[in-house]
C-alpha positions as CSV (number, residue, x, y, z in Angstrom):
1,M,125.3,39.9,-62.5
2,D,121.8,38.5,-62.9
3,E,120.4,36.6,-59.9
4,F,117.3,34.6,-60.6
5,A,114.5,34.6,-58.1
6,G,111.0,33.3,-58.5
7,N,108.9,36.4,-57.6
8,D,107.3,39.4,-59.4
9,G,105.5,37.0,-61.6
10,Y,108.6,35.3,-62.9
11,S,109.7,31.6,-62.6
12,F,113.0,30.0,-63.4
13,R,114.6,26.6,-64.1
14,I,117.6,25.0,-65.6
15,V,117.6,22.5,-68.4
16,V,120.6,20.1,-68.5
17,E,121.7,18.4,-71.7
18,D,118.4,19.4,-73.3
19,E,116.7,16.6,-71.3
20,Y,116.7,17.1,-67.6
21,E,114.7,20.0,-66.0
22,F,115.2,21.4,-62.5
23,Y,112.9,24.0,-61.1
24,E,112.9,26.4,-58.2
25,K,112.3,23.8,-55.6
26,D,115.5,22.1,-56.6
27,L,117.6,25.2,-56.8
28,F,119.1,27.2,-53.9
29,S,120.6,29.9,-56.1
30,L,121.2,30.6,-59.7
31,K,123.5,33.5,-60.9
32,T,124.9,34.5,-64.2
33,R,127.5,37.1,-65.1
34,N,128.1,38.8,-68.5
35,Q,131.6,40.3,-68.6
36,L,130.6,42.6,-71.5
37,M,128.1,44.4,-69.4
38,E,130.3,44.5,-66.3
39,E,133.7,45.6,-67.5
40,G,132.9,49.1,-68.6
41,T,133.2,50.9,-72.0
42,I,135.8,49.0,-74.0
43,I,136.2,47.5,-77.4
44,G,137.9,44.2,-78.4
45,N,136.3,42.3,-75.6
46,T,135.5,38.6,-76.1
47,A,133.2,38.4,-73.2
48,C,132.8,34.9,-71.6
49,G,129.7,34.5,-69.6
50,E,129.7,32.5,-66.3
51,I,127.1,30.7,-64.3
52,D,127.0,29.6,-60.6
53,I,124.4,27.2,-59.3
54,E,123.7,25.7,-55.9
55,M,121.1,22.9,-56.0
56,N,119.9,19.7,-54.3
57,E,122.0,16.8,-55.3
58,P,120.2,15.4,-58.4
59,D,119.6,11.7,-59.1
60,I,121.8,11.8,-62.2
61,V,125.5,12.6,-62.5
62,F,126.3,15.8,-64.5
63,P,129.5,15.2,-66.6
64,K,132.0,17.9,-67.0
65,M,131.1,20.1,-70.0
66,A,127.5,19.1,-69.7
67,K,125.3,21.8,-71.3
68,I,123.1,23.9,-68.9
69,I,120.5,26.4,-70.0
70,P,118.9,28.7,-67.5
71,E,115.4,29.7,-68.5
72,I,113.0,32.3,-67.2
73,K,109.2,32.4,-67.6
74,G,107.2,35.6,-67.2
75,E,103.5,36.4,-67.3
76,D,103.2,35.3,-70.9
77,G,103.9,31.7,-69.8
78,V,106.8,31.2,-72.2
79,W,110.1,29.8,-71.1
80,K,113.0,31.9,-72.5
81,K,116.7,31.0,-72.6
82,K,119.0,33.2,-70.7
83,G,122.3,31.8,-72.1
84,V,123.9,28.4,-72.8
85,Y,126.6,27.3,-70.4
86,Y,128.9,24.3,-69.9
87,I,129.9,22.8,-66.6
88,D,133.5,23.3,-65.6
89,T,133.6,22.3,-61.9
90,R,131.2,20.4,-59.6
91,K,131.4,20.2,-55.8
92,L,129.2,18.0,-53.6
93,V,128.5,19.3,-50.1
94,I,127.3,16.6,-47.7
95,G,124.4,17.9,-45.6
96,E,120.9,17.5,-44.2
97,P,118.2,16.8,-45.3
98,K,119.9,16.5,-48.7
99,N,123.3,16.9,-50.1
100,K,124.0,20.1,-52.1
101,L,125.7,20.3,-55.5
102,I,127.7,23.5,-56.4
103,I,128.3,24.1,-60.1
104,Y,130.4,26.6,-61.9
105,G,130.3,26.9,-65.7
106,F,131.0,29.2,-68.6
107,D,129.5,29.9,-72.0
108,G,130.6,28.9,-75.5
109,M,133.1,31.8,-75.9
110,L,135.7,29.7,-74.0
111,K,135.4,27.1,-76.8
112,T,137.1,29.6,-79.2
113,S,140.3,29.6,-77.0
114,I,141.9,27.1,-79.4
115,E,144.2,27.2,-82.4
116,I,142.4,27.5,-85.7
117,D,143.3,25.9,-89.0
118,F,142.8,28.4,-91.7
119,T,143.7,26.1,-94.6
120,G,141.8,27.1,-97.7
121,I,141.4,30.8,-96.7
122,E,143.5,33.3,-98.7
123,F,144.9,36.1,-96.6
124,P,144.5,39.0,-96.3
125,A,140.9,37.8,-95.8
126,D,137.5,39.3,-95.1
127,A,136.6,39.4,-91.4
128,A,133.4,37.4,-92.1
129,A,135.4,34.5,-93.5
130,V,137.8,34.4,-90.6
131,V,135.0,34.6,-88.0
132,T,133.1,31.8,-89.8
133,R,136.1,29.5,-89.7
134,I,136.7,30.2,-86.0
135,A,133.0,29.4,-85.2
136,N,133.0,26.2,-87.3
137,V,136.2,24.9,-85.8
138,S,135.1,25.8,-82.2
139,G,131.7,24.2,-82.6
140,V,129.6,27.4,-82.1
141,F,126.9,29.0,-84.2
142,I,126.9,32.6,-85.3
143,E,123.9,34.9,-84.6
144,D,122.0,36.0,-87.7
145,G,123.2,39.4,-88.8
146,T,126.6,39.3,-87.0
147,L,128.7,38.8,-90.2
148,T,126.9,41.7,-92.0
149,K,127.9,44.1,-89.2
150,L,131.6,43.6,-89.9
151,D,133.4,46.1,-92.2
152,K,134.0,44.4,-95.6
153,S,136.7,47.0,-96.5
154,L,138.9,45.7,-93.6
155,K,141.2,42.9,-94.5
156,I,142.5,40.5,-91.8
157,P,146.2,39.5,-92.1
158,K,147.1,35.8,-91.5
159,P,147.0,35.3,-87.7
160,E,150.1,33.7,-86.2
161,Y,150.4,32.2,-82.7
162,M,146.9,33.4,-81.8
163,T,143.9,31.5,-80.5
164,G,140.5,31.9,-82.1
165,R,139.4,34.1,-79.2
166,E,142.4,36.4,-79.6
167,I,141.6,36.8,-83.3
168,L,138.0,37.6,-82.5
169,S,139.3,40.3,-80.0
170,A,141.4,41.8,-82.8
171,I,138.5,41.8,-85.3
172,G,136.2,43.3,-82.7
173,S,138.7,46.1,-82.1
174,M,139.0,46.8,-85.8
175,N,135.3,47.0,-86.1
176,G,134.7,49.1,-83.0
177,G,132.9,46.5,-80.9
178,N,133.0,43.3,-79.0
179,F,132.1,39.6,-79.3
180,C,129.9,37.7,-76.9
181,M,127.4,34.8,-76.8
182,N,123.7,35.7,-77.0
183,D,120.9,34.1,-75.0
184,E,120.7,31.3,-77.5
185,G,124.3,30.5,-77.2
186,K,125.3,31.9,-80.6
187,L,128.3,34.1,-81.3
188,R,127.3,37.8,-81.6
189,F,129.2,40.9,-82.6
190,I,128.0,43.9,-80.8
191,A,129.1,47.5,-81.6
192,L,130.2,49.8,-78.8
193,T,127.1,51.9,-79.4
194,D,124.9,48.9,-79.0
195,V,126.6,48.0,-75.7
196,L,125.9,51.4,-74.3
197,E,122.2,51.0,-75.3
198,Q,122.0,47.6,-73.8
199,K,123.2,48.8,-70.4
200,A,119.9,50.7,-70.1
201,Y,117.6,49.0,-67.6
202,I,114.3,47.4,-68.8
203,L,111.6,49.8,-67.8
204,S,108.0,48.9,-66.9
205,E,105.1,50.9,-68.2
206,N,105.5,53.5,-65.5
207,R,109.2,53.9,-66.5
208,S,110.6,52.3,-63.4
209,P,113.2,49.5,-63.6
210,I,111.9,46.0,-63.3
211,V,113.5,44.2,-60.4
212,I,113.7,40.4,-59.8
213,G,115.1,39.2,-56.5
214,G,116.7,42.6,-55.9
215,V,118.5,42.7,-59.2
216,R,117.5,45.2,-61.9
217,L,117.0,43.5,-65.3
218,L,119.0,44.6,-68.3
219,V,117.8,44.5,-71.9
């Protein structure tokens, strides 16, 4: 889990619907979870990221499935996305001096949990063609380089009674890896060896882990 805190030279904010910005003064807490990094060494995972926010009640109403992007700014002064999420639940807590809004959301992986129409694709099919159709129907983009990582020699039989996410899980297992959403909100295939590498902590120049708000940052 990553917990954002404005210290050690870092600042954070959330951007709602690509329009409304809320900074540290508006936010009590901001936490994200990446299942891929927290569930151990496995393959065939379709990791769905989650976000929890507690903030002052805003002047606007956030609709369900509104897009929320947490961003972090370091010493370089550049705001960088740390995922793209969609609101699932909202709870208003009445209090003083202001009311508090509690938000829970998930990333775009959950969008793939639907039935997929594969009309026009001849099976057995290349994994890349199947993944592309799942992404198109689900309304998510694919990270550059993901399709080229999939083994072209493996052919996917026609799926039956499976959601897009379940199919991605099967393709991930066949290719020795997992699917998740990257910081830009795009679908990424990541091999098991890459997962192990990404579990290494970000190190400072003196080789000590960088910590923000008591949480060690991962690559």
